[in-house]
C-alpha positions in Angstrom: 164.6 115.2 -44.5 166.0 118.3 -42.8 163.1 120.4 -40.7 164.5 123.4 -41.6 163.9 123.1 -45.0 160.2 123.5 -44.8 158.5 125.7 -47.7 155.2 127.8 -46.8 154.3 127.2 -50.7 154.2 123.4 -50.6 152.7 123.8 -47.4 149.7 125.8 -48.2 148.6 124.0 -51.9 148.4 120.7 -50.1 146.3 122.6 -47.0 144.0 124.0 -49.5 142.9 120.6 -50.9 142.8 118.7 -47.4 141.8 121.7 -45.3 139.2 119.1 -43.4 141.5 116.5 -43.0 143.4 116.5 -39.8 147.5 116.0 -40.6 149.5 113.5 -38.6 152.7 115.4 -39.7 154.1 119.0 -41.3 154.1 118.4 -45.1 157.3 119.3 -46.5 158.5 119.8 -50.0 161.0 117.3 -50.8 161.4 114.5 -53.3 158.4 112.7 -51.8 156.1 115.8 -53.6 157.0 114.9 -57.1 154.2 113.2 -58.2 152.2 113.2 -54.9 150.1 110.2 -54.5 147.9 112.1 -52.3 147.4 114.7 -55.0 143.6 115.2 -56.7 144.9 114.7 -60.1 147.1 111.6 -59.3 145.5 108.0 -59.9 146.5 105.0 -57.8 149.2 102.7 -59.4 148.4 98.6 -59.5 151.4 97.3 -57.1 153.5 94.7 -59.7 154.0 92.1 -56.9 152.3 90.8 -54.1 154.3 92.0 -51.7 153.5 95.3 -52.9 150.0 94.8 -52.6 150.2 93.8 -49.2 152.1 96.7 -48.1 150.0 99.4 -49.9 149.7 102.3 -47.1 146.2 103.7 -46.2 146.4 107.5 -46.2 144.3 109.6 -44.3 140.7 109.9 -45.7 139.9 113.0 -46.8 136.6 114.5 -47.5 134.8 112.4 -50.7 133.7 114.5 -53.6 133.2 111.7 -56.2 132.0 108.2 -56.5 134.9 107.1 -58.3 137.5 108.6 -55.6 139.6 105.9 -54.6 140.1 107.1 -51.1 136.4 107.0 -50.3 135.1 105.0 -47.5 133.9 102.8 -46.8 136.1 100.3 -49.3 139.7 99.9 -48.5 142.4 101.1 -50.6 143.3 98.0 -52.4 144.1 97.7 -56.2 141.6 100.3 -57.8 141.1 101.4 -61.3 140.6 104.6 -62.6 137.6 106.0 -63.4 137.9 105.5 -66.9 138.6 101.2 -66.6 136.0 99.1 -66.0 135.8 97.3 -62.7 137.2 93.7 -63.7 139.3 91.2 -62.4 140.9 91.1 -65.2 142.2 94.6 -64.5 144.9 93.6 -61.9 148.6 93.4 -62.9 149.5 89.5 -63.0 152.8 90.0 -65.3 155.2 89.4 -61.9 153.4 85.7 -62.6 154.6 85.2 -66.2 158.0 86.5 -65.8 160.4 83.9 -67.3 163.0 83.6 -64.2 160.0 82.4 -62.1 160.4 78.9 -63.7 163.1 76.4 -63.8 164.7 74.5 -66.8 163.3 70.6 -67.3 165.6 68.7 -69.2 164.6 65.4 -71.1 167.7 63.5 -69.3 165.6 63.6 -66.0 163.2 61.1 -67.8 164.3 57.5 -67.6 165.8 56.1 -71.0 162.8 53.4 -71.0 160.2 55.9 -71.1 161.9 58.4 -73.7 160.9 55.9 -76.7 157.3 56.9 -76.4 157.4 60.9 -76.5 153.7 63.2 -76.9 153.1 63.9 -80.7 154.4 67.1 -81.5 151.6 69.8 -81.4 149.5 67.7 -79.2 146.8 70.2 -77.0 147.5 70.5 -73.5 144.1 68.8 -72.4 144.8 65.9 -74.4 148.7 65.6 -73.2 147.1 65.7 -69.4 144.5 62.9 -70.8 147.2 61.0 -71.8 149.3 61.0 -68.8 152.3 63.1 -70.6 152.6 65.3 -67.5 156.5 66.1 -68.1 155.2 67.6 -71.8 152.4 69.4 -70.2 154.4 71.0 -67.7 156.7 72.2 -70.4 153.9 73.4 -72.7 152.0 75.2 -69.6 155.3 77.4 -68.9 155.7 77.9 -72.7 152.4 79.5 -72.7 152.8 81.5 -69.9 155.9 83.1 -71.2 155.2 83.5 -74.6 151.6 84.6 -74.5 150.9 88.3 -73.5 147.2 88.3 -74.3 146.5 85.7 -71.8 143.1 86.4 -69.3 143.4 86.0 -65.8 141.9 82.7 -65.7 143.9 81.3 -68.1 147.2 82.3 -66.5 145.9 80.5 -62.8 144.9 77.6 -65.0 147.8 77.3 -66.4 150.1 78.1 -63.5 147.9 75.5 -61.8 148.8 72.9 -64.4 152.6 73.2 -64.3 152.5 73.1 -60.5 150.6 69.7 -60.4 152.4 68.5 -63.1 155.8 68.8 -61.7 154.1 67.0 -58.3 153.4 64.4 -60.3 156.4 63.8 -62.0 158.3 64.0 -58.5 159.5 67.5 -58.9 157.8 68.7 -55.7 160.9 70.5 -54.5 161.1 72.3 -57.8 157.2 73.2 -57.9 157.4 74.6 -54.5 160.3 77.0 -55.8 158.1 78.3 -58.5 154.7 78.5 -56.5 156.7 81.1 -54.4 156.1 83.9 -57.2 152.4 84.0 -56.2 153.5 85.1 -52.9 150.7 85.7 -49.9 147.8 84.0 -51.3 145.8 85.5 -48.5 146.8 88.9 -49.4 144.1 91.6 -50.3 146.0 91.8 -53.6 144.2 88.6 -54.5 140.6 89.8 -53.4 138.1 90.5 -56.3 136.9 94.4 -55.7 133.8 93.6 -56.9 132.8 91.0 -54.4 135.3 90.7 -52.3 136.4 87.2 -53.2 139.4 85.2 -53.9 140.0 85.4 -57.6 142.8 82.3 -57.1 140.6 78.7 -58.1 140.5 76.8 -54.7 142.3 74.3 -56.2 145.5 76.5 -56.8 145.0 77.9 -53.2 144.9 74.2 -51.7 148.1 73.1 -53.5 149.9 76.5 -52.8 149.6 76.3 -49.0 151.0 73.1 -49.5 153.6 73.6 -51.7 155.1 77.0 -49.8 154.9 75.7 -46.9 157.5 72.7 -48.3 159.6 75.8 -49.8 159.9 77.4 -46.0 160.3 74.1 -44.5 157.8 75.4 -41.9 154.9 72.6 -41.2 153.1 74.9 -39.0 152.6 77.4 -41.7 150.8 74.9 -43.4 148.5 74.1 -40.6 147.8 78.1 -40.4 147.3 78.1 -44.4 144.6 75.0 -44.0 142.9 76.9 -41.0 142.9 79.9 -42.9 140.9 78.2 -45.9 138.8 76.5 -43.7 137.6 80.0 -42.2 137.2 81.4 -45.8 135.1 78.1 -46.6 133.0 78.9 -43.5 132.3 82.3 -44.5 131.1 81.0 -47.7 128.7 78.9 -46.6 127.2 81.3 -44.1 127.2 83.7 -46.8 124.6 81.8 -49.2 121.6 80.7 -49.7 122.0 78.3 -52.6 122.1 75.1 -51.4 124.2 73.3 -54.2 126.8 76.0 -53.4 126.7 75.2 -49.8 127.3 71.6 -50.4 130.0 72.4 -52.5 132.0 74.3 -49.8 131.2 71.7 -47.4 133.0 68.9 -49.2 136.0 71.6 -49.5 135.6 71.7 -45.7 135.9 68.3 -45.2 138.5 67.9 -47.4 140.7 70.3 -45.7 139.8 68.7 -42.3 141.6 65.2 -44.0 144.4 67.4 -45.1 144.9 69.2 -41.5 145.1 65.5 -40.4 147.8 64.7 -42.8 149.8 68.1 -42.3 149.9 66.5 -38.6 151.1 63.4 -39.4 153.7 65.0 -41.5 154.9 67.4 -39.1 155.5 63.9 -36.9 152.7 64.5 -34.3 150.9 60.9 -34.4 148.9 61.6 -31.4 147.8 64.6 -32.3 146.5 63.3 -36.0 144.9 60.5 -34.6 143.0 63.0 -32.1 142.0 65.2 -35.0 140.8 62.4 -37.0 138.6 61.5 -34.1 136.8 64.4 -33.7 136.0 64.3 -37.5 134.4 60.8 -37.0 132.3 62.6 -34.1 131.0 65.3 -36.1 130.2 62.7 -39.4 126.6 61.2 -39.7 127.2 58.9 -42.7 128.3 55.6 -42.0 130.4 55.0 -44.9 132.3 57.9 -44.3 133.1 57.1 -40.3 134.2 53.4 -41.8 137.1 55.3 -43.9 137.7 57.4 -41.1 137.8 54.6 -38.7 140.3 52.5 -41.2 142.6 55.7 -41.0 142.6 55.9 -37.4 143.1 52.0 -37.3 146.4 52.3 -39.7 147.6 55.4 -37.9 147.5 53.4 -34.6 149.1 50.5 -36.4 151.9 53.1 -36.7 152.2 54.0 -33.5 152.6 50.8 -32.1 149.3 51.1 -30.4 148.2 47.5 -31.5 145.1 47.1 -28.8 143.7 50.6 -30.2 144.1 49.6 -33.8 141.8 46.3 -33.2 139.5 48.5 -31.7 139.0 50.9 -34.4 139.1 48.2 -37.1 136.1 46.2 -35.1 134.6 49.7 -35.0 135.0 50.0 -39.0 132.9 46.5 -39.3 130.2 47.9 -36.8 129.6 51.3 -38.8 129.7 49.5 -42.3 127.0 46.6 -41.2 125.1 49.7 -39.8 125.1 51.1 -43.1 124.7 48.0 -44.9 121.3 47.3 -42.8 119.8 50.4 -43.4 120.4 49.6 -47.8 117.8 47.3 -48.8 118.5 46.8 -52.2 121.6 45.4 -54.0 123.2 44.9 -50.1 127.2 44.2 -49.9 128.9 41.8 -47.9 129.5 42.2 -44.5 133.4 41.4 -44.7 134.8 44.5 -45.9 137.8 43.9 -48.1 139.6 47.0 -46.6 138.8 45.4 -43.0 140.4 42.5 -44.3 143.5 44.2 -45.1 143.8 45.8 -41.7 143.5 42.6 -40.1 146.3 41.1 -42.3 148.3 44.1 -41.3 147.4 43.5 -37.8 148.8 40.0 -37.8 151.7 41.7 -39.4 152.7 44.2 -36.6 151.8 41.5 -33.8 154.7 39.0 -35.5 151.9 36.6 -36.2 153.1 36.0 -40.0 151.3 32.8 -40.4 148.2 34.4 -40.0 148.9 37.2 -42.1 150.1 35.2 -45.4 146.6 33.3 -45.0 144.7 37.0 -44.8 146.6 38.1 -47.9 146.4 34.9 -49.9 142.5 35.2 -49.4 142.8 39.0 -51.2 144.9 37.7 -53.9 143.0 38.3 -57.2 140.4 40.8 -55.5 140.5 44.8 -55.6 143.5 44.7 -53.6 145.6 42.1 -55.5 148.8 44.3 -56.1 148.9 45.5 -52.3 148.0 42.1 -50.9 151.2 40.6 -53.3 153.5 43.1 -51.9 152.7 42.5 -48.9 152.7 38.6 -48.9 156.4 38.5 -50.4 157.2 40.7 -47.5 155.5 37.9 -44.9 157.3 35.3 -47.0 160.6 36.7 -46.6 160.0 36.6 -42.6 158.6 33.2 -42.4 161.8 32.0 -44.8 159.5 30.8 -47.7 159.8 33.7 -50.2 161.3 31.3 -52.7 156.9 30.4 -53.1 155.9 33.1 -55.1 159.0 32.4 -57.5 158.1 28.9 -57.7 155.0 29.6 -58.4 155.9 30.9 -61.8 158.3 27.7 -62.2 155.3 25.5 -61.6 153.1 27.8 -64.3 156.0 27.3 -66.8 156.9 30.8 -67.1 160.5 29.8 -66.4 162.9 32.3 -67.9 166.8 33.0 -66.9 165.8 36.2 -64.3 163.8 33.9 -62.3 165.9 30.8 -62.3 168.6 33.0 -61.2 166.9 34.6 -58.6 165.4 31.2 -57.4 169.2 29.9 -57.1 170.4 32.9 -55.3 167.8 32.4 -52.6 168.6 29.0 -52.2 171.9 30.0 -51.7 170.9 32.3 -48.7 168.4 30.1 -47.3 169.9 26.8 -47.0 172.9 24.5 -46.6 171.5 22.5 -49.6 172.0 24.9 -52.2 172.9 22.8 -54.7 170.6 19.9 -54.5 167.5 23.0 -54.7 169.3 23.8 -57.8 169.2 20.5 -59.6 165.6 20.1 -58.4 165.0 23.5 -60.1 166.5 22.7 -63.2 164.8 19.1 -63.2 161.5 20.8 -63.3 162.0 23.4 -65.7 163.0 20.8 -68.0 160.2 18.6 -67.3 157.7 21.8 -67.9 159.4 22.3 -71.0 159.0 18.8 -72.3 155.1 18.5 -71.1 154.5 21.7 -72.9 156.5 21.0 -76.3 154.1 21.7 -78.4 153.7 24.9 -77.4 157.1 25.7 -76.7 157.7 27.4 -79.8 160.5 29.7 -79.8 161.8 29.2 -76.5 165.1 27.5 -76.2 165.0 23.6 -75.1 168.7 23.7 -74.0 169.7 25.5 -70.6 173.3 25.5 -69.3 174.4 25.1 -65.9 175.3 28.9 -65.5 171.3 29.5 -65.6 170.7 27.7 -62.7 174.2 28.6 -61.1 175.6 25.4 -61.1 
């Protein structure tokens, strides 16, 4: 604006209203004087986006005349309603979160054909879809509710948005969820603070999920670390600011959860050594023996991944000692001193050391237990390294569970593992035929004649 265009009339009208406030510049008359935000009759408009909320300037503070003056100290200028509006969190303008352009389209072709035959019933409510595990239609219903209903409360908007992002993550559309999460903007912005209490109006679960998704969208792992530390600082303030024991316990639990997430973030960054040191500091701060056992097992697995087998063995034994100490302090219903989780770690340690025979023994001892599926998967890997992968398949033949795919796969294993593949195939055919004859009374509906092609002969 050209300084030569100063208007004395414009200066005198403003100076008469703010005579006590020192001016940082000479006021001028021009386009900015229309709907002057500092005029006594104007009201502060709520920003329509997070970026605007974070960049709202704080003008020089004039002398306060009324309690409802939005510029009166000590509260900084954020999102203040007019004197005619009640001071409620619902007065915040969240329409920028309801724009259809924020959300990407999902097509049923993304779902594998075998899973399209059992769609959710039309009209199923959102809680029921989540309970049944229909996360794909739940994501669609959440976004349709967001863009179609303009009368949603603040709480409903955040709940639907969290449901949408969480469902996308569960159906392996995490990159899509990361892009949609950018609509929230800076979750630490003053825009998301309540004027009544100063607390963040975003649900805690949404804030934690948003930190991870926005980190993925930005491609900056360090940003995720900073976001988790910001949440941890907020949790500590809440712990110090309340005398309610239940509230303290809740926030302490959230703080511990953030500690684990920070360790995971360090590992995702590839800094395994920093992740191990972080978990070790958490162990030092924990007094519960069961929590120490869990954290010790995490450090042990991390050492295995780093190739530090000596330290891994130390942490496995440390976890066992912590569990024994915990059991010694419990007089009723003591648990077994041999933890299944400890056995899993020992089996993994044997695999890392190349002792696959001992690992096979460990994994077999865990079959039909709480870690049965994990044991079978790792057992198959051990048998592959020892050249006995066919044993698991042959057990099915022995139990008379022979079928075409099974015999074909076994024949393929014989071709890859031995020079006498034809002899092994013939023996397999004889075992299948003997099993069918032995269980002839139970073989209703099963074919009794198998061709040579069934055994790759």
